[in-house]
Backbone as a chain_set.jsonl record, in Angstrom:
{"seq": "MHFSGRHKTVVGGREGLKIISRILKHEKVKRVIFGQIEAKGSRSGHGLRFKITRIDLKGNIRAVLSHGSSNQEILIVTKASSREEGERIAKEIMELLV", "coords": {"N": [[20.549, -109.178, -82.621], [23.621, -108.502, -80.974], [26.747, -109.504, -81.335], [30.069, -109.981, -80.488], [33.62, -110.404, -80.849], [36.166, -112.887, -81.587], [34.976, -115.056, -82.775], [31.827, -116.621, -83.575], [30.847, -118.791, -82.368], [29.048, -120.585, -79.963], [29.084, -122.11, -76.832], [26.964, -124.983, -76.204], [25.313, -124.772, -78.39], [22.265, -124.227, -79.886], [20.727, -123.867, -77.483], [22.554, -122.49, -75.952], [22.666, -120.129, -77.426], [20.044, -119.228, -77.086], [20.17, -118.415, -74.34], [22.06, -116.325, -74.521], [20.575, -114.608, -76.141], [18.488, -113.851, -74.539], [19.857, -112.423, -72.606], [20.82, -110.31, -74.125], [18.456, -108.944, -74.469], [18.102, -107.367, -72.365], [17.75, -104.08, -71.329], [19.899, -102.672, -70.481], [22.226, -103.827, -71.569], [24.8, -103.688, -73.768], [26.362, -105.259, -75.586], [27.567, -108.537, -76.254], [30.461, -110.382, -75.814], [32.276, -113.013, -77.031], [34.441, -115.394, -75.644], [37.265, -117.745, -75.941], [36.599, -121.185, -76.527], [37.074, -123.65, -74.196], [38.128, -126.848, -73.148], [37.681, -128.573, -70.191], [38.494, -130.811, -67.736], [36.391, -133.788, -67.199], [33.622, -133.646, -67.413], [31.153, -134.945, -68.786], [27.999, -135.131, -70.263], [26.508, -133.393, -68.657], [24.133, -130.698, -68.313], [23.462, -127.468, -69.722], [25.125, -124.681, -68.257], [25.106, -121.491, -66.714], [27.08, -118.968, -65.325], [27.739, -116.093, -63.419], [30.811, -114.542, -62.955], [32.368, -112.361, -62.227], [32.197, -108.799, -61.618], [33.399, -105.883, -63.151], [34.955, -102.711, -62.278], [33.802, -100.81, -63.972], [31.227, -101.804, -64.367], [30.816, -103.753, -66.152], [30.223, -107.228, -67.083], [31.601, -110.386, -66.348], [31.224, -113.731, -67.275], [30.615, -117.283, -67.215], [29.79, -119.748, -69.616], [28.838, -123.011, -69.651], [28.89, -126.366, -70.961], [28.748, -129.639, -70.528], [32.02, -130.77, -70.731], [33.007, -128.428, -71.711], [33.855, -125.013, -71.615], [33.156, -121.546, -71.812], [34.144, -118.258, -71.714], [32.43, -115.31, -71.275], [32.004, -111.901, -72.053], [29.948, -109.272, -70.913], [28.972, -106.414, -72.043], [27.961, -103.499, -70.554], [25.645, -100.653, -70.008], [26.278, -99.665, -67.69], [27.834, -97.565, -65.099], [29.218, -98.026, -62.886], [30.5, -100.401, -60.456], [28.376, -101.115, -58.624], [26.102, -100.531, -60.029], [26.349, -102.392, -62.048], [26.265, -104.765, -60.637], [23.569, -104.694, -60.02], [22.507, -104.961, -62.497], [23.454, -107.493, -63.185], [22.168, -109.08, -61.437], [19.492, -108.794, -62.366], [19.771, -109.945, -64.807], [20.272, -112.631, -64.168], [17.71, -113.153, -63.116], [16.211, -113.054, -65.398], [17.038, -115.437, -66.6], [16.06, -117.484, -65.242]], "CA": [[21.507, -109.523, -81.596], [24.897, -107.864, -81.225], [27.729, -110.281, -80.829], [31.453, -109.468, -80.797], [34.727, -111.391, -80.515], [36.866, -113.549, -82.717], [34.143, -115.992, -83.51], [30.443, -116.546, -83.129], [30.442, -120.046, -81.903], [28.651, -120.503, -78.52], [28.931, -123.455, -76.058], [25.686, -125.418, -75.979], [24.579, -124.6, -79.588], [21.008, -123.362, -79.86], [20.366, -123.447, -76.103], [23.441, -121.405, -75.469], [22.273, -118.873, -78.092], [18.837, -118.751, -76.369], [20.64, -117.706, -73.115], [22.646, -115.09, -74.95], [19.563, -113.805, -76.71], [17.774, -113.303, -73.375], [20.753, -111.462, -71.969], [20.849, -109.137, -75.021], [17.15, -108.232, -74.464], [18.084, -106.465, -71.233], [17.987, -102.699, -71.851], [21.263, -102.002, -70.16], [23.305, -104.62, -72.177], [25.203, -103.152, -75.139], [26.875, -106.282, -76.427], [28.123, -109.696, -75.687], [31.699, -110.742, -76.512], [32.57, -114.409, -76.738], [35.805, -115.802, -75.5], [37.552, -118.98, -76.53], [36.007, -122.409, -75.858], [38.066, -124.475, -73.53], [37.692, -128.155, -72.588], [38.212, -128.746, -68.838], [37.973, -131.935, -67.014], [35.678, -134.832, -67.901], [32.198, -133.587, -67.044], [30.328, -135.168, -69.833], [26.584, -135.456, -69.982], [25.909, -132.377, -67.852], [23.479, -129.694, -69.093], [24.041, -126.096, -69.934], [25.17, -123.856, -67.05], [25.55, -120.014, -66.819], [27.488, -118.441, -64.013], [28.479, -114.774, -63.445], [32.05, -114.786, -62.243], [32.76, -111.135, -61.587], [31.802, -107.551, -62.241], [34.502, -105.017, -62.973], [34.674, -101.352, -61.732], [32.837, -100.043, -64.835], [29.945, -102.399, -64.318], [30.785, -104.931, -67.111], [29.954, -108.514, -66.37], [32.153, -111.639, -66.92], [30.454, -114.898, -66.948], [31.077, -118.583, -67.983], [28.801, -120.653, -70.104], [29.431, -124.374, -69.653], [28.157, -127.481, -71.354], [29.653, -130.876, -70.505], [33.373, -130.388, -70.286], [33.392, -127.163, -72.432], [33.58, -123.809, -70.903], [33.357, -120.43, -72.526], [34.125, -117.091, -70.962], [31.583, -114.385, -71.965], [32.031, -110.623, -71.445], [28.731, -108.708, -71.162], [29.355, -105.028, -71.941], [26.738, -102.933, -70.065], [25.658, -99.342, -69.969], [26.58, -99.234, -66.23], [28.955, -96.643, -64.879], [29.86, -98.388, -61.644], [30.27, -101.808, -60.021], [27.077, -101.329, -58.052], [25.021, -100.644, -61.053], [26.649, -103.634, -62.685], [25.701, -105.815, -59.803], [22.115, -104.703, -60.158], [22.208, -105.567, -63.927], [23.75, -108.951, -63.107], [21.003, -109.763, -60.667], [18.428, -108.766, -63.27], [20.101, -110.896, -65.866], [19.969, -113.891, -63.502], [16.287, -113.445, -62.956], [15.725, -113.393, -66.754], [17.419, -116.747, -67.043], [15.396, -118.512, -64.344]], "C": [[22.868, -108.963, -81.981], [26.028, -108.616, -80.599], [29.084, -109.734, -81.265], [32.421, -110.597, -80.465], [35.237, -112.003, -81.81], [35.911, -114.493, -83.521], [32.732, -115.895, -82.952], [29.92, -117.932, -82.52], [30.109, -120.006, -80.343], [28.481, -121.956, -77.947], [27.405, -123.732, -75.899], [24.773, -125.203, -77.197], [23.342, -123.715, -79.42], [20.57, -122.979, -78.441], [21.25, -122.409, -75.566], [23.034, -120.038, -76.159], [20.948, -118.312, -77.452], [19.241, -117.961, -75.104], [21.197, -116.308, -73.485], [21.597, -114.084, -75.473], [18.694, -113.106, -75.562], [18.537, -112.237, -72.711], [20.738, -110.204, -72.85], [19.497, -108.341, -75.058], [17.11, -107.193, -73.329], [18.458, -105.075, -71.736], [19.28, -102.076, -71.543], [22.462, -102.733, -70.732], [23.545, -104.055, -73.512], [25.498, -104.28, -76.031], [27.347, -107.393, -75.673], [29.355, -110.194, -76.491], [32.1, -112.137, -76.016], [34.038, -114.679, -76.584], [36.039, -117.202, -76.137], [36.847, -120.078, -75.772], [37.139, -123.24, -75.402], [37.442, -125.784, -73.016], [38.463, -128.412, -71.274], [37.707, -129.995, -68.31], [37.306, -132.984, -67.818], [34.228, -134.88, -67.525], [31.262, -133.806, -68.243], [28.933, -135.494, -69.448], [25.859, -134.442, -69.139], [25.247, -131.336, -68.716], [24.139, -128.356, -69.166], [24.031, -125.331, -68.635], [25.628, -122.507, -67.417], [25.966, -119.588, -65.477], [28.212, -117.052, -64.126], [29.645, -114.945, -62.514], [32.526, -113.536, -61.59], [32.234, -109.908, -62.35], [32.96, -106.46, -62.109], [34.019, -103.594, -62.468], [33.821, -100.523, -62.579], [31.522, -100.576, -65.051], [29.848, -103.478, -65.486], [30.869, -106.242, -66.395], [30.858, -109.608, -67.098], [31.414, -112.772, -66.366], [31.071, -116.155, -67.711], [29.865, -119.298, -68.364], [29.399, -122.061, -70.289], [28.404, -125.375, -70.132], [29.031, -128.676, -71.376], [30.925, -130.406, -70.016], [33.888, -129.115, -70.904], [32.947, -125.996, -71.712], [33.868, -122.658, -71.837], [33.156, -119.121, -71.737], [33.276, -116.044, -71.859], [31.744, -113.067, -71.222], [30.732, -109.902, -71.848], [29.042, -107.306, -70.927], [27.964, -104.3, -71.667], [26.874, -101.428, -70.214], [25.948, -98.77, -68.572], [27.748, -98.299, -66.181], [29.695, -97.031, -63.645], [29.523, -99.876, -61.34], [28.91, -102.056, -59.477], [25.983, -101.452, -58.995], [25.152, -101.994, -61.88], [26.17, -104.842, -61.899], [24.221, -105.898, -59.867], [21.695, -105.386, -61.479], [22.408, -107.082, -63.847], [22.641, -109.654, -62.365], [19.747, -109.801, -61.627], [18.532, -109.776, -64.361], [19.795, -112.382, -65.373], [18.554, -114.254, -63.396], [15.695, -113.659, -64.37], [16.006, -114.739, -67.149], [16.759, -117.89, -66.243], [14.105, -119.023, -64.97]], "O": [[23.233, -108.946, -83.157], [26.288, -108.412, -79.413], [29.197, -109.094, -82.31], [32.048, -111.608, -79.87], [34.809, -111.686, -82.919], [36.04, -114.678, -84.731], [32.477, -115.178, -81.984], [28.738, -118.123, -82.236], [30.868, -119.431, -79.561], [27.835, -122.829, -78.526], [26.65, -122.839, -75.514], [23.567, -125.421, -77.081], [23.403, -122.61, -78.881], [20.087, -121.866, -78.231], [20.818, -121.531, -74.818], [23.066, -118.977, -75.536], [20.778, -117.101, -77.309], [18.662, -116.904, -74.852], [20.867, -115.291, -72.876], [21.723, -112.876, -75.27], [18.272, -111.955, -75.676], [17.967, -111.234, -72.281], [20.646, -109.103, -72.307], [19.424, -107.238, -75.598], [16.266, -106.297, -73.297], [19.409, -104.935, -72.504], [19.733, -101.126, -72.182], [23.599, -102.355, -70.451], [22.628, -103.939, -74.325], [24.974, -104.328, -77.144], [27.54, -107.245, -74.467], [29.272, -110.394, -77.702], [32.239, -112.404, -74.823], [34.821, -114.187, -77.396], [35.148, -117.763, -76.774], [36.536, -119.961, -74.587], [38.075, -123.505, -76.156], [36.324, -125.777, -72.501], [39.692, -128.461, -71.246], [36.508, -130.245, -68.43], [37.586, -133.108, -69.01], [33.646, -135.948, -67.336], [30.619, -132.844, -68.663], [28.701, -136.084, -68.393], [24.661, -134.611, -68.912], [25.756, -131.081, -69.807], [25.265, -128.17, -68.705], [23.008, -125.325, -67.951], [26.447, -122.346, -68.323], [25.233, -119.835, -64.52], [29.187, -116.917, -64.865], [29.487, -115.441, -61.399], [33.054, -113.603, -60.48], [31.887, -109.971, -63.529], [33.408, -106.199, -60.992], [32.826, -103.363, -62.274], [33.153, -99.616, -62.082], [30.716, -99.999, -65.781], [28.764, -104.024, -65.691], [31.454, -106.388, -65.322], [30.84, -109.7, -68.326], [31.026, -112.814, -65.199], [31.87, -116.056, -68.642], [28.962, -119.466, -67.545], [30.371, -122.233, -71.025], [27.223, -125.29, -69.794], [29.974, -128.741, -72.164], [30.989, -129.711, -69.002], [35.036, -128.731, -70.684], [31.816, -125.931, -71.231], [34.797, -122.785, -72.635], [32.091, -118.915, -71.156], [33.469, -115.983, -73.074], [31.655, -113.017, -69.995], [30.411, -109.905, -73.036], [29.352, -106.925, -69.798], [26.991, -104.46, -72.405], [27.958, -100.914, -70.491], [25.868, -97.565, -68.335], [28.558, -98.243, -67.106], [30.727, -96.429, -63.35], [28.556, -100.48, -61.805], [28.3, -103.078, -59.794], [25.075, -102.274, -58.874], [24.163, -102.586, -62.312], [25.719, -105.831, -62.478], [23.64, -106.98, -59.786], [20.766, -106.188, -61.577], [21.61, -107.849, -64.385], [22.26, -110.769, -62.722], [19.038, -110.807, -61.643], [17.55, -110.383, -64.789], [19.178, -113.194, -66.063], [18.162, -115.412, -63.54], [14.729, -114.412, -64.495], [15.285, -115.254, -68.003], [16.904, -119.072, -66.553], [13.426, -119.866, -64.384]]}, "num_chains": 1, "name": "protein.A"}
């Protein structure tokens, strides 16, 4: 696995790492960069959630991994060269996680 960022802590512990591992298995994913973990609101007791929030012009994907009231932004660096290719990769990643 190839992680980057200031730290290697992932929201959701082992389950969060399983999601990241599946994402990293995609042939067009270069690396995953973890953002800071933030506590928002009071959603305690809810399971692990993964949501793609946007795709930039170069095809890299921003997503949020949430568990309870903790949220973590994740940047998925891809081999894509355009937003359209990034959208295709994002769709394939979501299919991997179902």
